[in-house]
C-alpha beads as a LAMMPS data file, in Angstrom:
LAMMPS data file: protein, C-alpha beads

51 atoms
50 bonds

1 atom types
1 bond types

-500.0 500.0 xlo xhi
-500.0 500.0 ylo yhi
-500.0 500.0 zlo zhi

Masses

1 110.0

Atoms # bond

1 1 1 -276.233 -183.909 207.959
2 1 1 -277.169 -187.429 206.876
3 1 1 -280.310 -189.252 208.037
4 1 1 -280.784 -192.910 207.165
5 1 1 -284.509 -193.511 206.485
6 1 1 -284.169 -197.225 205.652
7 1 1 -281.179 -199.546 205.173
8 1 1 -280.758 -198.431 201.563
9 1 1 -282.222 -194.888 201.491
10 1 1 -280.689 -191.795 203.072
11 1 1 -281.500 -188.072 203.141
12 1 1 -278.748 -185.432 203.048
13 1 1 -279.206 -181.818 204.151
14 1 1 -276.923 -178.776 204.132
15 1 1 -277.309 -175.078 204.924
16 1 1 -275.022 -172.120 204.192
17 1 1 -274.997 -168.527 205.412
18 1 1 -272.832 -165.940 203.646
19 1 1 -272.259 -162.501 205.108
20 1 1 -271.170 -159.783 202.680
21 1 1 -269.440 -156.521 203.501
22 1 1 -272.367 -154.476 202.122
23 1 1 -275.721 -154.897 200.426
24 1 1 -276.544 -154.096 196.796
25 1 1 -279.194 -151.601 195.731
26 1 1 -280.153 -151.093 192.077
27 1 1 -282.042 -147.856 191.412
28 1 1 -283.120 -145.867 188.363
29 1 1 -283.832 -142.305 189.397
30 1 1 -286.108 -142.335 192.457
31 1 1 -287.326 -145.901 191.751
32 1 1 -285.565 -148.803 193.526
33 1 1 -285.537 -151.936 191.338
34 1 1 -283.689 -154.263 193.717
35 1 1 -282.470 -154.075 197.306
36 1 1 -280.311 -157.062 198.305
37 1 1 -279.384 -157.307 202.005
38 1 1 -275.772 -158.176 202.919
39 1 1 -276.685 -161.735 203.980
40 1 1 -277.412 -164.712 201.721
41 1 1 -278.902 -168.035 202.854
42 1 1 -278.864 -171.353 201.036
43 1 1 -280.441 -174.735 201.847
44 1 1 -280.072 -178.035 200.003
45 1 1 -281.908 -181.330 200.616
46 1 1 -281.228 -184.514 198.670
47 1 1 -281.977 -188.198 198.889
48 1 1 -280.341 -191.276 197.487
49 1 1 -280.418 -195.036 197.346
50 1 1 -277.312 -196.852 198.458
51 1 1 -276.595 -200.316 197.092

Bonds

1 1 1 2
2 1 2 3
3 1 3 4
4 1 4 5
5 1 5 6
6 1 6 7
7 1 7 8
8 1 8 9
9 1 9 10
10 1 10 11
11 1 11 12
12 1 12 13
13 1 13 14
14 1 14 15
15 1 15 16
16 1 16 17
17 1 17 18
18 1 18 19
19 1 19 20
20 1 20 21
21 1 21 22
22 1 22 23
23 1 23 24
24 1 24 25
25 1 25 26
26 1 26 27
27 1 27 28
28 1 28 29
29 1 29 30
30 1 30 31
31 1 31 32
32 1 32 33
33 1 33 34
34 1 34 35
35 1 35 36
36 1 36 37
37 1 37 38
38 1 38 39
39 1 39 40
40 1 40 41
41 1 41 42
42 1 42 43
43 1 43 44
44 1 44 45
45 1 45 46
46 1 46 47
47 1 47 48
48 1 48 49
49 1 49 50
50 1 50 51
């Protein structure tokens, strides 16, 4: 998505969703160190001057 703020300045935005087949769990004995769900989200926002 691109939004023009002024004649020479614009903002750009993007979002991603990634679905995995299974999550990841890292454990040592009975202690769980990490538990990653099977979905990842990403968002990016940027701005730039156009001449």
